[in-house]
ZALOSE-696617 format. One line per field, with one value per residue (C-alpha): x, y, z; residue in one letter; residue number from 1; chain. Coordinates in nm, 3 decimals, padded with zeros to 5 digits. Example, Ala and Ser with C-alpha at 12.3 -4.5 7.8 and 13.67 -1.06 7.14 Angstrom:
2
px: 01.230_01.367
py: -00.450_-00.106
pz: 00.780_00.714
resn: a_s
resi: 1_2
chain: A_A
//
This chain:
113
px: -02.474_-02.596_-02.588_-02.228_-02.130_-02.372_-02.202_-01.847_-01.984_-02.123_-01.750_-01.612_-01.804_-01.753_-01.400_-01.378_-01.585_-01.345_-00.989_-01.055_-00.987_-01.320_-01.148_-01.058_-01.359_-01.527_-01.296_-01.341_-01.723_-01.727_-01.519_-01.747_-02.077_-01.899_-01.803_-02.120_-02.332_-02.114_-02.184_-02.545_-02.554_-02.400_-02.633_-02.913_-02.664_-02.560_-02.754_-02.688_-02.319_-02.093_-01.827_-01.481_-01.367_-01.607_-01.519_-01.404_-01.038_-00.875_-00.728_-00.364_-00.219_-00.111_00.139_00.480_00.747_01.086_01.271_01.475_01.827_01.765_02.025_02.210_01.917_01.684_01.467_01.353_01.421_01.561_01.943_02.192_02.279_01.924_01.957_02.074_02.174_01.968_02.077_02.068_01.729_01.850_02.209_02.391_02.598_02.942_02.858_02.551_02.771_03.084_02.799_02.612_02.983_03.049_02.713_02.776_03.129_03.052_02.696_02.785_02.867_02.523_02.336_02.452_02.320
py: -02.144_-01.886_-02.162_-02.223_-01.874_-01.900_-02.211_-02.015_-01.711_-01.914_-02.094_-01.783_-01.643_-01.953_-01.950_-01.578_-01.667_-01.906_-01.786_-01.398_-01.264_-01.121_-00.761_-00.765_-00.875_-00.573_-00.300_-00.447_-00.436_-00.084_00.064_-00.114_00.039_00.357_00.358_00.234_00.513_00.779_00.676_00.645_01.011_01.140_00.956_01.249_01.523_01.618_01.930_02.040_01.996_02.304_02.397_02.284_02.678_02.742_02.429_02.542_02.537_02.233_02.287_02.280_01.971_02.074_01.808_01.911_01.830_01.827_02.109_01.973_02.155_02.362_02.300_02.596_02.683_02.709_02.420_02.194_01.839_01.486_01.509_01.241_01.567_01.498_01.127_01.038_00.707_00.511_00.283_-00.062_-00.223_-00.527_-00.579_-00.890_-00.988_-01.090_-01.446_-01.450_-01.287_-01.584_-01.846_-01.699_-01.680_-02.063_-02.176_-01.982_-02.098_-02.457_-02.542_-02.927_-02.982_-02.793_-03.027_-03.353_-03.279
pz: -02.023_-01.770_-01.502_-01.533_-01.463_-01.197_-01.034_-01.081_-00.889_-00.633_-00.596_-00.595_-00.329_-00.118_-00.152_-00.051_00.245_00.343_00.253_00.341_00.704_00.835_00.895_00.539_00.405_00.619_00.498_00.133_00.158_00.355_00.036_-00.210_-00.053_00.000_-00.398_-00.498_-00.281_-00.403_-00.785_-00.705_-00.566_-00.875_-01.147_-01.128_-01.014_-01.383_-01.426_-01.048_-01.115_-01.063_-01.305_-01.220_-01.234_-00.968_-00.774_-00.414_-00.402_-00.198_00.114_00.147_00.361_00.708_00.730_00.799_00.488_00.519_00.331_00.025_-00.111_-00.367_-00.668_-00.846_-01.062_-00.802_-00.928_-00.628_-00.739_-00.600_-00.544_-00.383_-00.117_00.096_00.143_00.508_00.588_00.800_01.086_01.041_01.189_01.340_01.519_01.598_01.896_01.790_01.944_01.703_01.394_01.460_01.488_01.174_00.956_01.075_00.957_00.625_00.569_00.600_00.504_00.434_00.766_00.896_00.692_00.802_01.165
resn: m_k_w_v_f_t_i_l_l_a_g_g_l_a_y_a_v_s_s_v_p_p_r_t_a_a_r_i_a_a_r_a_l_r_a_s_w_d_w_v_a_t_v_g_a_k_a_t_r_e_d_p_a_r_a_p_a_r_r_a_s_r_k_a_q_a_a_s_p_q_s_e_t_g_r_r_g_a_s_r_e_g_i_v_p_q_p_p_k_e_t_l_h_p_a_d_r_a_a_l_d_s_l_l_a_e_p_a_r_a_e_s_r
resi: 1_2_3_4_5_6_7_8_9_10_11_12_13_14_15_16_17_18_19_20_21_22_23_24_25_26_27_28_29_30_31_32_33_34_35_36_37_38_39_40_41_42_43_44_45_46_47_48_49_50_51_52_53_54_55_56_57_58_59_60_61_62_63_64_65_66_67_68_69_70_71_72_73_74_75_76_77_78_79_80_81_82_83_84_85_86_87_88_89_90_91_92_93_94_95_96_97_98_99_100_101_102_103_104_105_106_107_108_109_110_111_112_113
chain: A_A_A_A_A_A_A_A_A_A_A_A_A_A_A_A_A_A_A_A_A_A_A_A_A_A_A_A_A_A_A_A_A_A_A_A_A_A_A_A_A_A_A_A_A_A_A_A_A_A_A_A_A_A_A_A_A_A_A_A_A_A_A_A_A_A_A_A_A_A_A_A_A_A_A_A_A_A_A_A_A_A_A_A_A_A_A_A_A_A_A_A_A_A_A_A_A_A_A_A_A_A_A_A_A_A_A_A_A_A_A_A_A
//
């Protein structure tokens, strides 16, 4: 029964090698190596681990954050007041828009071409 799993594993590896792009495979391999190295490094470190209370504080992010409006109660929360409409990503020229409208209006005539 072990040979069935071995054949399936070999087939899966062959499929992954042939279908996954090299950059993606390298990125996945690097993440897996890093995760396994971190796991190996923490296996023997049980006795030397610090208490969570004594762990160094995490540094605050230096990214700029947009200010959100505060409600009457003083809580900061999501509201529709802070939503700004974005411009459309694409614009159609009037001639292109007319051609598109004519295609949508008469789909049967466009399919017969």
